[in-house]
KEGUTI-772072 format. One record per residue: x, y, z of N, C-alpha, C, O in turn. Coordinates in Angstrom, 3 decimals. Layout:
N
X / Y / Z / X / Y / Z / X / Y / Z / X / Y / Z
...
% end
This chain:
114
6.889 / -0.872 / -4.821 / 6.848 / 0.211 / -3.862 / 7.481 / 1.441 / -4.490 / 8.456 / 1.330 / -5.234
6.939 / 2.601 / -4.198 / 7.424 / 3.856 / -4.738 / 7.625 / 4.813 / -3.580 / 6.766 / 4.929 / -2.705
8.757 / 5.499 / -3.572 / 9.056 / 6.420 / -2.488 / 9.427 / 7.771 / -3.065 / 10.176 / 7.837 / -4.040
8.919 / 8.853 / -2.485 / 9.253 / 10.202 / -2.945 / 9.276 / 11.139 / -1.748 / 8.624 / 10.888 / -0.735
10.027 / 12.211 / -1.877 / 10.052 / 13.256 / -0.854 / 9.248 / 14.430 / -1.359 / 9.376 / 14.825 / -2.518
8.413 / 14.995 / -0.489 / 7.679 / 16.201 / -0.867 / 8.645 / 17.365 / -0.900 / 9.521 / 17.474 / -0.042
8.495 / 18.234 / -1.879 / 9.379 / 19.387 / -2.016 / 9.239 / 20.349 / -0.854 / 8.300 / 20.236 / -0.067
10.158 / 21.291 / -0.736 / 10.186 / 22.234 / 0.371 / 8.906 / 23.020 / 0.539 / 8.468 / 23.256 / 1.664
8.286 / 23.437 / -0.585 / 7.046 / 24.193 / -0.472 / 5.833 / 23.274 / -0.498 / 4.703 / 23.739 / -0.349
6.053 / 21.976 / -0.685 / 4.964 / 21.023 / -0.663 / 4.168 / 20.935 / -1.939 / 3.241 / 20.130 / -2.023
4.491 / 21.726 / -2.926 / 3.694 / 21.743 / -4.142 / 4.116 / 20.686 / -5.149 / 3.306 / 20.268 / -5.977
5.350 / 20.251 / -5.096 / 5.826 / 19.233 / -6.028 / 6.701 / 18.253 / -5.280 / 7.246 / 18.578 / -4.225
6.834 / 17.075 / -5.811 / 7.699 / 16.071 / -5.202 / 9.055 / 16.099 / -5.874 / 9.159 / 16.351 / -7.074
10.079 / 15.844 / -5.109 / 11.427 / 15.781 / -5.666 / 12.155 / 14.612 / -5.031 / 11.679 / 14.052 / -4.043
13.294 / 14.235 / -5.575 / 14.072 / 13.139 / -5.029 / 13.373 / 11.803 / -5.186 / 13.436 / 10.967 / -4.285
12.712 / 11.587 / -6.304 / 11.930 / 10.386 / -6.524 / 12.825 / 9.157 / -6.630 / 13.795 / 9.146 / -7.388
12.492 / 8.130 / -5.867 / 13.173 / 6.839 / -5.942 / 12.123 / 5.815 / -6.313 / 11.107 / 5.697 / -5.628
12.350 / 5.068 / -7.392 / 11.351 / 4.136 / -7.850 / 11.849 / 2.711 / -7.759 / 12.992 / 2.408 / -8.100
10.969 / 1.840 / -7.290 / 11.267 / 0.425 / -7.219 / 10.276 / -0.374 / -8.049 / 10.415 / -1.592 / -8.166
9.270 / 0.288 / -8.633 / 8.300 / -0.374 / -9.485 / 8.166 / 0.412 / -10.776 / 9.038 / 1.207 / -11.127
7.076 / 0.185 / -11.473 / 6.861 / 0.852 / -12.748 / 6.917 / 2.372 / -12.603 / 6.665 / 2.919 / -11.529
7.247 / 3.027 / -13.682 / 7.398 / 4.472 / -13.700 / 6.103 / 5.164 / -13.278 / 5.023 / 4.793 / -13.736
6.207 / 6.152 / -12.418 / 5.041 / 6.907 / -11.983 / 5.446 / 8.322 / -11.612 / 6.628 / 8.647 / -11.502
4.427 / 9.156 / -11.423 / 4.648 / 10.548 / -11.057 / 3.768 / 10.846 / -9.843 / 2.585 / 10.507 / -9.830
4.352 / 11.482 / -8.824 / 3.618 / 11.835 / -7.610 / 3.513 / 13.346 / -7.517 / 4.490 / 14.066 / -7.723
2.317 / 13.814 / -7.206 / 2.076 / 15.229 / -6.969 / 1.409 / 15.358 / -5.600 / 0.312 / 14.839 / -5.392
2.071 / 16.051 / -4.666 / 1.556 / 16.231 / -3.310 / 1.402 / 17.728 / -3.085 / 2.386 / 18.426 / -2.838
0.182 / 18.218 / -3.168 / -0.112 / 19.643 / -3.067 / -0.668 / 19.955 / -1.677 / -1.874 / 20.140 / -1.512
0.210 / 20.012 / -0.693 / -0.268 / 20.243 / 0.669 / -0.104 / 21.708 / 1.058 / 0.880 / 22.361 / 0.712
-1.092 / 22.195 / 1.780 / -1.113 / 23.553 / 2.303 / -1.535 / 23.463 / 3.761 / -2.489 / 22.755 / 4.087
-0.846 / 24.161 / 4.628 / -1.156 / 24.134 / 6.060 / -1.134 / 22.709 / 6.611 / -1.930 / 22.367 / 7.485
-0.229 / 21.884 / 6.104 / -0.027 / 20.562 / 6.686 / -0.703 / 19.401 / 6.008 / -0.359 / 18.255 / 6.295
-1.673 / 19.643 / 5.099 / -2.309 / 18.522 / 4.403 / -2.855 / 18.981 / 3.064 / -2.970 / 20.177 / 2.799
-3.192 / 18.006 / 2.221 / -3.743 / 18.323 / 0.913 / -3.849 / 17.082 / 0.051 / -3.525 / 15.982 / 0.501
-4.304 / 17.248 / -1.194 / -4.462 / 16.098 / -2.085 / -3.117 / 15.537 / -2.549 / -2.159 / 16.281 / -2.759
-3.064 / 14.218 / -2.703 / -1.871 / 13.540 / -3.181 / -2.276 / 12.689 / -4.380 / -3.175 / 11.855 / -4.273
-1.618 / 12.894 / -5.520 / -1.943 / 12.173 / -6.751 / -0.769 / 11.317 / -7.189 / 0.389 / 11.711 / -7.044
-1.075 / 10.144 / -7.724 / -0.071 / 9.255 / -8.292 / -0.546 / 8.878 / -9.690 / -1.676 / 8.424 / -9.867
0.322 / 9.069 / -10.682 / -0.013 / 8.756 / -12.068 / 0.973 / 7.730 / -12.607 / 2.186 / 7.922 / -12.516
0.450 / 6.630 / -13.172 / 1.301 / 5.601 / -13.762 / 1.389 / 5.734 / -15.277 / 2.274 / 5.150 / -15.903
0.474 / 6.500 / -15.869 / 0.454 / 6.698 / -17.316 / 0.186 / 8.166 / -17.610 / -0.458 / 8.855 / -16.819
0.679 / 8.642 / -18.746 / 0.393 / 10.008 / -19.169 / -1.071 / 10.109 / -19.576 / -1.676 / 9.129 / -20.011
-1.639 / 11.319 / -19.427 / -3.045 / 11.561 / -19.749 / -3.282 / 11.532 / -21.236 / -2.342 / 11.277 / -21.988
-4.471 / 11.775 / -21.693 / -5.650 / 12.190 / -20.925 / -6.269 / 11.015 / -20.178 / -6.094 / 9.854 / -20.548
-7.003 / 11.352 / -19.108 / -7.532 / 10.326 / -18.226 / -9.036 / 10.128 / -18.340 / -9.526 / 9.041 / -18.034
-9.774 / 11.123 / -18.763 / -11.226 / 10.993 / -18.824 / -11.851 / 11.197 / -17.455 / -11.302 / 11.897 / -16.604
-13.001 / 10.577 / -17.257 / -13.751 / 10.742 / -16.011 / -13.136 / 9.916 / -14.881 / -12.677 / 8.793 / -15.091
-13.137 / 10.494 / -13.689 / -12.650 / 9.795 / -12.500 / -13.792 / 8.982 / -11.894 / -14.959 / 9.353 / -12.015
-13.449 / 7.882 / -11.248 / -14.436 / 7.071 / -10.535 / -14.094 / 7.096 / -9.058 / -12.923 / 7.063 / -8.678
-15.126 / 7.155 / -8.228 / -14.925 / 7.167 / -6.778 / -14.402 / 5.823 / -6.301 / -14.748 / 4.778 / -6.851
-13.576 / 5.860 / -5.286 / -13.079 / 4.632 / -4.670 / -14.232 / 3.912 / -3.973 / -15.151 / 4.556 / -3.467
-14.185 / 2.587 / -3.945 / -15.188 / 1.787 / -3.256 / -15.040 / 1.991 / -1.753 / -16.030 / 2.159 / -1.041
-13.781 / 1.975 / -1.271 / -13.471 / 2.243 / 0.131 / -12.312 / 3.224 / 0.163 / -11.373 / 3.119 / -0.626
-12.383 / 4.178 / 1.080 / -11.352 / 5.203 / 1.180 / -11.859 / 6.512 / 0.598 / -12.946 / 6.575 / 0.023
-11.046 / 7.563 / 0.758 / -11.444 / 8.887 / 0.288 / -10.549 / 9.294 / -0.865 / -9.408 / 9.711 / -0.667
-11.080 / 9.168 / -2.076 / -10.318 / 9.544 / -3.255 / -10.968 / 9.029 / -4.520 / -12.057 / 8.455 / -4.494
-10.276 / 9.245 / -5.630 / -10.775 / 8.841 / -6.943 / -9.672 / 8.118 / -7.711 / -8.498 / 8.171 / -7.345
-10.078 / 7.443 / -8.784 / -9.132 / 6.741 / -9.651 / -9.501 / 6.991 / -11.097 / -10.656 / 7.264 / -11.421
-8.517 / 6.895 / -11.954 / -8.727 / 6.949 / -13.390 / -8.371 / 5.577 / -13.932 / -7.261 / 5.089 / -13.725
-9.325 / 4.951 / -14.634 / -9.136 / 3.608 / -15.163 / -9.263 / 3.622 / -16.680 / -10.068 / 4.367 / -17.238
-8.461 / 2.795 / -17.340 / -8.569 / 2.606 / -18.780 / -9.806 / 1.753 / -19.058 / -10.314 / 1.103 / -18.144
-10.302 / 1.738 / -20.299 / -11.473 / 0.904 / -20.617 / -11.282 / -0.578 / -20.261 / -12.260 / -1.271 / -19.980
-10.052 / -1.063 / -20.271 / -9.796 / -2.466 / -19.920 / -9.633 / -2.665 / -18.413 / -9.338 / -3.778 / -17.979
-9.817 / -1.620 / -17.606 / -9.730 / -1.722 / -16.153 / -8.350 / -1.436 / -15.586 / -8.168 / -1.446 / -14.368
-7.356 / -1.175 / -16.468 / -6.004 / -0.883 / -15.990 / -5.986 / 0.454 / -15.257 / -6.616 / 1.418 / -15.692
-5.267 / 0.504 / -14.154 / -5.171 / 1.706 / -13.330 / -4.232 / 2.719 / -13.972 / -3.064 / 2.420 / -14.219
-4.748 / 3.928 / -14.243 / -3.954 / 4.996 / -14.842 / -3.419 / 5.956 / -13.794 / -2.297 / 6.447 / -13.914
-4.220 / 6.228 / -12.758 / -3.811 / 7.154 / -11.709 / -4.839 / 7.186 / -10.592 / -5.972 / 6.737 / -10.760
-4.426 / 7.730 / -9.437 / -5.327 / 7.897 / -8.290 / -5.064 / 9.248 / -7.649 / -3.996 / 9.836 / -7.820
-6.061 / 9.735 / -6.905 / -5.868 / 10.933 / -6.088 / -6.537 / 10.706 / -4.748 / -7.731 / 10.417 / -4.675
-5.744 / 10.841 / -3.678 / -6.252 / 10.787 / -2.311 / -6.722 / 12.190 / -1.958 / -6.016 / 13.161 / -2.231
-7.910 / 12.318 / -1.352 / -8.516 / 13.624 / -1.095 / -7.705 / 14.512 / -0.162 / -7.437 / 15.667 / -0.494
-7.311 / 14.000 / 0.993 / -6.628 / 14.830 / 1.980 / -5.624 / 13.975 / 2.749 / -6.006 / 13.087 / 3.511
-4.338 / 14.253 / 2.540 / -3.261 / 13.494 / 3.156 / -2.418 / 14.450 / 3.994 / -2.050 / 15.526 / 3.523
-2.110 / 14.067 / 5.227 / -1.287 / 14.894 / 6.112 / 0.182 / 14.738 / 5.746 / 0.649 / 13.625 / 5.502
0.910 / 15.847 / 5.707 / 2.329 / 15.824 / 5.343 / 3.192 / 15.217 / 6.454 / 4.157 / 14.512 / 6.158
2.870 / 15.472 / 7.705 / 3.696 / 15.000 / 8.823 / 3.657 / 13.473 / 8.937 / 4.707 / 12.833 / 9.007
2.475 / 12.894 / 8.954 / 2.325 / 11.441 / 9.050 / 0.900 / 11.060 / 8.688 / -0.055 / 11.672 / 9.166
0.762 / 10.044 / 7.839 / -0.562 / 9.600 / 7.423 / -0.438 / 8.224 / 6.784 / 0.633 / 7.850 / 6.308
-1.523 / 7.478 / 6.774 / -1.609 / 6.190 / 6.091 / -3.040 / 6.039 / 5.600 / -3.982 / 6.089 / 6.392
-3.205 / 5.852 / 4.290 / -4.538 / 5.724 / 3.720 / -4.528 / 4.647 / 2.647 / -3.499 / 4.359 / 2.035
-5.703 / 4.058 / 2.437 / -5.871 / 3.018 / 1.426 / -7.103 / 3.321 / 0.594 / -8.141 / 3.720 / 1.122
-6.979 / 3.126 / -0.720 / -8.113 / 3.216 / -1.629 / -8.363 / 1.832 / -2.212 / -7.463 / 1.214 / -2.780
-9.590 / 1.356 / -2.068 / -10.006 / 0.129 / -2.742 / -10.804 / 0.587 / -3.958 / -11.783 / 1.319 / -3.818
-10.393 / 0.163 / -5.139 / -10.943 / 0.681 / -6.386 / -11.986 / -0.250 / -6.999 / -12.005 / -1.443 / -6.697
-12.855 / 0.288 / -7.858 / -13.907 / -0.531 / -8.467 / -13.378 / -1.727 / -9.265 / -14.084 / -2.727 / -9.399
-12.159 / -1.648 / -9.797 / -11.603 / -2.760 / -10.569 / -10.950 / -3.817 / -9.671 / -10.415 / -4.806 / -10.173
-10.991 / -3.615 / -8.342 / -10.427 / -4.577 / -7.407 / -9.020 / -4.259 / -6.946 / -8.541 / -4.861 / -5.985
-8.336 / -3.316 / -7.610 / -6.995 / -2.914 / -7.186 / -7.072 / -2.172 / -5.857 / -8.090 / -1.563 / -5.527
-5.976 / -2.235 / -5.101 / -5.878 / -1.524 / -3.825 / -4.584 / -0.719 / -3.847 / -3.515 / -1.259 / -4.133
-4.685 / 0.579 / -3.544 / -3.516 / 1.460 / -3.495 / -3.409 / 2.006 / -2.077 / -4.372 / 2.553 / -1.538
-2.228 / 1.852 / -1.475 / -1.978 / 2.329 / -0.120 / -0.877 / 3.368 / -0.158 / 0.143 / 3.179 / -0.822
-1.081 / 4.461 / 0.553 / -0.070 / 5.516 / 0.652 / 0.256 / 5.729 / 2.128 / -0.634 / 5.769 / 2.977
1.546 / 5.863 / 2.415 / 2.013 / 6.179 / 3.769 / 2.931 / 7.391 / 3.666 / 3.773 / 7.477 / 2.771
2.755 / 8.322 / 4.592 / 3.574 / 9.530 / 4.627 / 4.176 / 9.643 / 6.011 / 3.484 / 9.500 / 7.019
5.483 / 9.904 / 6.050 / 6.157 / 10.144 / 7.326 / 7.188 / 11.229 / 7.083 / 8.132 / 11.040 / 6.315
7.005 / 12.369 / 7.742 / 7.897 / 13.525 / 7.621 / 8.091 / 13.936 / 6.161 / 9.202 / 14.264 / 5.746
7.011 / 13.917 / 5.393 / 7.065 / 14.345 / 4.001 / 7.509 / 13.278 / 3.026 / 7.461 / 13.503 / 1.816
7.936 / 12.130 / 3.503 / 8.350 / 11.032 / 2.634 / 7.123 / 10.185 / 2.306 / 6.420 / 9.724 / 3.206
6.872 / 9.983 / 1.011 / 5.688 / 9.282 / 0.541 / 6.077 / 7.888 / 0.043 / 6.998 / 7.742 / -0.761
5.370 / 6.874 / 0.526 / 5.558 / 5.508 / 0.046 / 4.223 / 5.011 / -0.491 / 3.195 / 5.122 / 0.178
4.244 / 4.463 / -1.700 / 3.026 / 3.984 / -2.352 / 3.159 / 2.495 / -2.625 / 4.180 / 2.033 / -3.134
2.120 / 1.752 / -2.282 / 2.056 / 0.323 / -2.616 / 0.774 / 0.082 / -3.404 / -0.286 / 0.618 / -3.082
0.898 / -0.733 / -4.438 / -0.242 / -1.045 / -5.281 / -0.404 / -2.557 / -5.351 / 0.550 / -3.279 / -5.641
-1.622 / -3.035 / -5.082 / -1.920 / -4.457 / -5.187 / -2.976 / -4.637 / -6.267 / -4.061 / -4.059 / -6.193
-2.649 / -5.444 / -7.269 / -3.574 / -5.693 / -8.373 / -4.483 / -6.856 / -8.036 / -4.082 / -7.800 / -7.355
-5.694 / -6.781 / -8.512 / -6.592 / -7.921 / -8.383 / -6.127 / -9.002 / -9.354 / -5.394 / -8.714 / -10.300
-6.538 / -10.207 / -9.131 / -6.195 / -11.284 / -10.054 / -6.942 / -11.041 / -11.356 / -8.172 / -10.984 / -11.366
-6.224 / -10.901 / -12.433 / -6.837 / -10.656 / -13.740 / -7.278 / -11.992 / -14.336 / -6.523 / -12.965 / -14.350
-8.494 / -12.016 / -14.819 / -8.997 / -13.227 / -15.443 / -8.581 / -13.262 / -16.906 / -8.618 / -12.246 / -17.600
-8.198 / -14.405 / -17.347 / -7.890 / -14.564 / -18.760 / -9.030 / -15.324 / -19.404 / -9.663 / -16.170 / -18.772
-9.285 / -15.022 / -20.649 / -10.368 / -15.720 / -21.342 / -9.780 / -16.590 / -22.437 / -8.946 / -16.154 / -23.230
-10.231 / -17.814 / -22.456 / -9.773 / -18.757 / -23.478 / -10.836 / -18.817 / -24.576 / -12.036 / -18.784 / -24.304
-10.375 / -18.904 / -25.795 / -11.318 / -18.946 / -26.909 / -11.787 / -20.341 / -27.174 / -12.589 / -20.561 / -28.082
% end
């Protein structure tokens, strides 16, 4: 789980508290809502792929690892959205009074035996 507070002007996040792998949150809200991005790896990212379910996009590595996501329109006051991604991962974001919580669920990765 990852928690962050949106900055006073809403353009950047500050006060980041992390409980999982290192990530960066960007919440660019204007007039109460806007796109919210979460990045787990530094770029470059290449082409984005549309989410299977939900409104947003994801950046995936060639091996299917999740590099980052962007939710299209998230309300700053309160919101809850989920993206189901083509690689089977699910990312959920919840916002309450500018506080952002992110949960990521990985699909079961198959291993191949030689």
